[in-house]
C-alpha positions in Angstrom: 0.0 0.0 0.0 1.4 3.4 -1.1 1.2 6.1 1.5 1.5 9.9 1.1 3.0 11.7 4.1 1.4 15.2 4.2 2.8 18.2 5.8 -0.7 18.8 7.0 0.0 16.2 9.8 2.4 18.8 11.2 0.8 22.1 10.4 -2.8 23.3 10.2 -4.4 22.3 6.9 -5.8 25.8 6.5 -2.3 27.1 5.8 -2.0 28.1 2.1 -0.8 26.5 -0.1 -1.0 22.8 0.9 2.3 20.9 0.5 2.9 17.2 -0.2 5.9 15.2 1.0 6.9 11.9 -0.5 9.4 9.5 0.9 12.2 8.1 -1.4 10.8 4.6 -1.1 7.3 5.7 -2.1 8.6 7.6 -5.1 10.4 4.5 -6.3 7.2 2.5 -6.0 5.2 5.2 -7.8 7.7 5.4 -10.7 7.1 1.7 -11.4 3.3 2.1 -11.5 2.0 1.7 -15.1 0.4 4.7 -16.9 -3.3 4.7 -16.1 -6.3 5.7 -18.3 -6.4 9.2 -16.8 -2.8 10.0 -17.9 -3.6 8.6 -21.4 -6.7 10.7 -21.6 -4.9 13.9 -20.7 -2.0 13.4 -23.1 -4.1 12.0 -26.0 -6.6 14.9 -25.8 -3.9 17.5 -25.6 -2.6 16.4 -29.0 -5.5 18.3 -30.6 -6.9 20.5 -27.8 -5.0 22.0 -24.8 -5.9 20.4 -21.5 -5.9 22.3 -18.2 -5.3 20.0 -15.3 -5.8 20.8 -11.6 -3.9 18.5 -9.2 -5.8 18.6 -5.9 -6.5 16.8 -2.7 -9.9 16.4 -1.0 -8.5 17.8 2.3 -7.1 20.9 0.6 -9.1 24.1 1.2 -7.5 26.2 -1.6 -8.2 23.4 -4.0 -11.9 23.5 -3.3 -11.9 27.3 -3.8 -10.1 27.1 -7.2 -12.2 24.2 -8.6 -15.4 26.2 -9.3 -13.3 29.1 -10.7 -11.8 26.7 -13.3 -15.2 25.1 -14.0 -16.8 28.5 -14.7 -14.0 29.5 -17.1 -14.3 26.1 -18.8 -18.0 26.7 -19.4 -17.1 30.0 -21.1 -14.2 28.9 -23.2 -16.1 27.7 -26.3 -14.0 24.5 -26.7 -10.7 26.4 -26.8 -9.3 24.0 -24.1 -10.5 21.1 -21.9 -10.5 20.8 -18.1 -9.4 17.7 -16.0 -9.0 17.2 -12.3 -6.4 14.8 -10.8 -6.7 13.7 -7.1 -3.1 13.3 -6.0 -4.0 10.6 -3.5 -5.9 8.5 -6.0 -3.3 9.0 -8.7 0.0 9.4 -6.8 2.2 8.3 -9.7 0.9 11.2 -11.8 1.7 13.6 -9.0 5.2 12.1 -8.9 5.7 12.2 -12.7 4.8 15.9 -12.8 6.7 16.8 -9.7 3.6 17.9 -7.7 4.8 19.1 -4.3 2.0 21.7 -3.6 -1.7 21.6 -4.1 -3.4 23.1 -5.9 -1.1 23.0 -8.9 -2.5 23.7 -12.3 -0.7 22.5 -15.5 -1.5 23.3 -19.1 -0.8 20.4 -21.5 -0.4 20.8 -25.2 0.6 18.3 -27.8 1.5 15.7 -25.1 3.7 18.0 -23.0 3.2 20.4 -20.1 3.8 24.0 -21.4 2.9 26.1 -18.3 1.8 25.9 -14.7 0.9 27.9 -11.6 0.5 27.0 -7.9 -2.1 28.1 -5.4 -5.7 29.4 -5.7 -6.2 32.3 -8.1 -9.2 34.5 -9.0 -11.0 34.0 -12.3 -9.5 37.2 -13.7 -6.0 36.1 -12.9 -6.5 32.6 -14.4 -8.1 34.1 -17.5 -5.1 36.4 -18.1 -2.8 33.5 -17.4 -4.6 31.4 -20.1 -4.5 34.2 -22.6 -0.7 34.5 -22.1 0.0 30.8 -22.2 -2.4 29.2 -24.7 -0.8 28.6 -28.1 -1.5 31.6 -30.3 -3.4 29.6 -32.9 -5.7 28.2 -30.2 -6.8 31.5 -28.6 -10.0 32.3 -30.4 -11.7 35.0 -28.4 -14.1 36.9 -30.7 -13.3 40.1 -28.7 -9.9 39.8 -27.1 -9.9 43.5 -26.0 -13.4 43.4 -24.4 -12.1 42.3 -21.0 -9.5 45.1 -21.0 -12.1 47.7 -22.0 -14.5 46.7 -19.2 -11.6 46.6 -16.7 -10.8 50.2 -17.5 -14.5 51.1 -17.3 -14.6 52.1 -21.0 -18.2 51.1 -21.4 -18.8 53.0 -24.7 -16.1 51.2 -26.7 -17.0 47.9 -25.1 -20.6 48.4 -26.3 -19.4 49.3 -29.7 -17.2 46.3 -29.9 -20.0 43.9 -28.9 -22.4 45.4 -31.4 -19.8 45.2 -34.2 -19.1 41.5 -33.3 -22.8 40.7 -33.3 -23.3 42.6 -36.6 -20.6 40.5 -38.3 -22.1 37.2 -37.0 -25.8 38.2 -37.6 -25.5 40.7 -40.4 -29.0 40.0 -41.7 -30.7 40.5 -38.3 -32.8 43.7 -38.4 -32.7 44.1 -34.6 -28.8 44.3 -34.7 -29.0 47.2 -37.2 -31.5 49.0 -35.1 -29.3 48.6 -32.0 -26.4 50.0 -33.9 -28.6 52.9 -35.1 -29.5 53.7 -31.5 -25.9 53.4 -30.3 -24.7 55.9 -33.0 -27.6 58.3 -32.5 -26.2 61.7 -31.5 -22.6 60.7 -32.0 -22.6 59.6 -35.7 -26.0 60.3 -37.1 -24.9 59.5 -40.7 -24.0 55.9 -39.6 -27.2 55.7 -37.5 -29.3 56.6 -40.6 -27.4 54.0 -42.7 -28.2 51.3 -40.2 -31.9 52.2 -39.9 -32.3 52.4 -43.7 -31.5 48.7 -43.9 -34.7 47.8 -42.1 -38.0 47.7 -43.8 -40.4 50.2 -42.2 -43.4 48.4 -43.6 -42.6 45.2 -41.7 -43.2 44.3 -38.0 -40.5 46.7 -36.9 -41.9 49.6 -38.8 -43.0 51.6 -35.8 -39.6 51.4 -34.2 -37.9 52.3 -37.5 -40.0 55.4 -37.9 -39.3 56.4 -34.3 -35.5 56.1 -34.6 -35.6 58.1 -37.9 -37.6 60.8 -36.0 -34.9 60.8 -33.3 -32.1 61.2 -35.8 -34.0 64.1 -37.5 -34.5 65.7 -34.1 -30.9 65.4 -33.1 -29.7 66.8 -36.4 -32.0 69.7 -35.9 -30.6 70.4 -32.4 -27.1 70.4 -33.8 -27.9 72.7 -36.6 -26.4 76.2 -36.0 -29.4 77.7 -37.8 -31.9 76.3 -35.3 -33.3 79.4 -33.5 -32.0 79.7 -29.9 -35.6 80.0 -28.7 -36.5 76.6 -30.2 -37.5 74.1 -27.6 -35.2 71.6 -29.4 -32.1 73.7 -29.2 -29.6 72.4 -26.7 -28.4 74.7 -24.0 -24.8 74.3 -23.1 -24.7 73.4 -19.4 -22.2 75.2 -17.1 -21.5 75.2 -13.4 -24.3 77.7 -12.7 -27.0 75.8 -14.6 -29.8 74.1 -12.6 -29.8 70.4 -12.6 -32.4 68.9 -15.0 -32.8 65.3 -13.8 -34.0 64.3 -17.2 -30.6 65.2 -18.6 -28.0 65.3 -15.8 -24.5 66.1 -16.9 -22.8 63.6 -14.6 -19.4 64.3 -16.1 -19.7 67.9 -15.1 -20.9 67.0 -11.6 -18.1 64.5 -11.0 -15.6 67.0 -12.2 -16.9 69.7 -9.8 -16.8 67.3 -6.9 -13.3 66.4 -7.8 -12.3 70.1 -7.9 -14.0 70.6 -4.5 -12.0 67.8 -2.9 -8.7 69.2 -4.2 -9.6 72.7 -2.9 -10.1 71.1 0.6 -6.7 69.3 0.3 -5.0 72.5 -0.8 -6.1 74.3 2.3 -4.4 71.5 4.3 -1.2 71.5 2.3 -1.9 68.2 0.6 -1.2 67.7 -3.1 -4.0 67.4 -5.7 -5.6 64.0 -6.3 -5.2 62.8 -9.9 -8.2 61.1 -11.6 -7.7 57.4 -12.3 -9.8 55.2 -14.7 -9.6 52.1 -12.5 -10.7 54.0 -9.4 -13.5 55.7 -11.5 -14.7 52.2 -12.5 -14.7 51.0 -8.8 -16.5 54.2 -7.7 -19.2 53.9 -10.4 -19.7 50.2 -9.6 -20.4 51.0 -6.0 -22.6 54.0 -6.7 -24.7 51.8 -9.0 -24.9 49.1 -6.3 -26.1 51.6 -3.7 -28.7 53.0 -6.0 -29.9 49.6 -7.1 -30.6 48.6 -3.4 -31.3 52.1 -2.2 -28.8 51.7 0.6 -25.9 53.8 1.8 -23.1 51.3 2.6 -19.4 50.6 2.2 -20.0 46.9 1.5 -21.6 44.9 -1.3 -23.4 41.5 -1.0 -21.0 40.2 -3.6 -18.2 37.7 -2.8 -15.9 39.2 -5.4 -16.6 42.9 -4.6 -17.5 43.0 -0.9 -15.0 45.6 0.1 -13.5 48.6 -1.6 -10.2 46.7 -1.9 -11.8 43.8 -3.6 -13.7 46.1 -6.0 -10.5 48.0 -7.0 -8.7 44.7 -7.5 -11.6 43.3 -9.6 -11.0 46.2 -12.0 -7.2 45.5 -12.2 -6.0 47.9 -9.5 -3.3 45.6 -8.1 -0.8 48.5 -8.2 -2.6 50.3 -5.3 -1.2 49.5 -1.8 -3.4 52.0 0.1 -7.1 52.3 -0.5 -10.1 54.2 0.9 -13.6 55.1 0.1 -16.2 57.8 0.9 -19.9 57.3 0.2 -22.9 59.6 0.5 -26.6 59.9 0.1 -28.2 63.4 -0.3 -31.8 63.9 -0.9 -33.1 67.0 -2.9 -36.6 68.4 -3.2 -37.9 68.3 -6.8 -40.2 70.5 -8.7 -42.0 69.5 -11.9 -43.0 71.7 -14.8 -44.3 70.3 -18.1 -42.2 67.3 -19.1 -39.3 68.4 -17.0 -38.3 67.6 -13.4 -35.7 69.8 -11.8 -33.8 69.4 -8.5 -34.4 72.4 -6.3 -30.7 73.3 -6.1 -29.1 76.6 -7.1 -26.7 75.0 -9.6 -24.3 72.1 -10.4 -21.7 74.1 -8.5 -23.9 74.2 -5.3 -24.9 70.6 -5.5 -21.2 69.5 -5.8 -20.3 71.8 -3.0 -23.0 70.3 -0.8 -21.6 66.8 -1.4 -18.1 67.9 -0.5 -19.3 69.8 2.6 -21.1 66.7 3.9 -17.9 64.7 3.6 -15.9 67.4 5.3 -18.3 67.4 8.2 -18.0 63.6 8.6 -14.7 62.8 10.6 -14.0 59.4 8.9 -14.6 60.8 5.4 -12.7 64.0 6.1 -9.6 61.9 7.0 -9.7 60.3 3.5 -10.2 63.7 1.8 -7.1 65.3 3.4 -4.8 62.2 3.7 -1.6 63.2 2.0 -0.7 59.6 1.3 -3.4 59.3 -1.3 -2.4 60.3 -4.8 -5.3 59.1 -7.0 -9.1 59.3 -6.9 -12.2 58.0 -8.7 -15.5 59.8 -8.5 -19.0 58.8 -9.3 -22.3 60.6 -8.6 -25.6 59.0 -9.6 -29.3 60.0 -9.4 -31.9 57.8 -7.9 -35.3 59.0 -9.2 -37.3 56.8 -6.8 -36.3 58.9 -3.8 -35.0 62.1 -5.5 -31.5 61.7 -4.2 -27.9 61.7 -5.3 -25.7 58.8 -4.3 -22.0 59.5 -4.5 -18.8 57.5 -4.1 -15.2 58.5 -4.1 -12.4 55.8 -4.1 -8.9 56.8 -3.1 -5.6 55.0 -3.9 -1.9 55.3 -3.7 
C-alpha cells in the first residue's frame, strides 16, 4: 500500500498553499506504476486541444476554492481548451511524474507535454489572463480579445461598440442588430445611424420602431444645426457650473468634475497635493454607486463575494498597483419640482450641488480623513441620481 505523508499532519491544513511530501521509497514504487487511463486521456486529448489539469487533494481548502473558478472558465471557453482534475491521493504516480509538491497545482498540457503551470488558488480574472498568455496563439479564439480590458478600464462606450460590431458580423442579416447600432450611433454619428436604420423595412413588423428612430435622428440633427433658433424648444443649451440640474438630462461628467475640484480645494487648504483622476478607481466608484442606487442603501459593503470591500472592488478592475485604498460614500436627498415634461432638482446650480456633497464629507470625521490624507495620490469619483427617492448617491475611491 502506497502512503503519502502530508505536511498537514504537522501544520494546520488551513495554511496556504497545501504541501505534499513523498518518501524516497514511495517515489520508487510510484515510478514503477503503469500509466493509467487518466494520464492517457490527458496526453491524447492534448494532441488536438490544450488540456488544463488541476492537481488537488480532497482535504485541501484552496483546491476547493479554485475548482469552481476553473469550471466557470471552462463553461465560457467555447472549446478552446478542456479541463481535467487529478486527485493526487488517488493517482500518486501522476503527482510524482509531474513533480507535484504543492496543491493546488495547475498545469496546461499541449501536444503531449506540459507547457505552463501555476501554484495556489487564483481569481477568475488572474487565471483568464494566465490562459491568454500561455495558450498557443493559434488556439486563442476569443471573438473580442480586447473586451475584458475595456471593461476593466471602465470604457463602457467602446465595449458596447465592440459587442455590437461583433454581433453585426455574425448576424449581419438580423434587423434588430441594425436598429441597436442605429440607436448606439444616434447623436454621435447620425450618418451611420441613418445608414443602419435604412437597412430595415419600415413596412414590416418593426416599422413603428424604424420610424421612431428616424424621427430621433432628425430631431438630433435639428438640435445640432447652428441655424436652429436659440428660442427653439429643441435647441440644446450648453450646461455650465451655474446651470440648474435637470434630472431628465443630468451632466454627470460635469458633476463628477466639480466634486473632484472641490476635494482638491479642501486638500490645498491642508497643504496636501491634488488627487489625480484614475480610470480604475473611477470604475470602482461607479460600480459601488450603481450598487447603492440599485438597493437604495448607503453602505461601504456589497453583497458580492468578489466585490464585498473597496479593496476587492479595486482589484476586480485590475488595480493591483494600489497599496493603500479608501472610500467615501454619501446619500443626499433633494426636493424636486415638476413643470411640463421636466423635473428639476431644487438646487441653485451644479456648483452648489457639488459643494453640498463635498461639505457633507468634510463634516464627517472618517470621510474627512480620507479627503485630506496626504498619502493618497489618485481618486475615482461617481455621482448617480436615484429618481425613486429624488436623491444623489456619491462614491469616491482613493488609492496610492
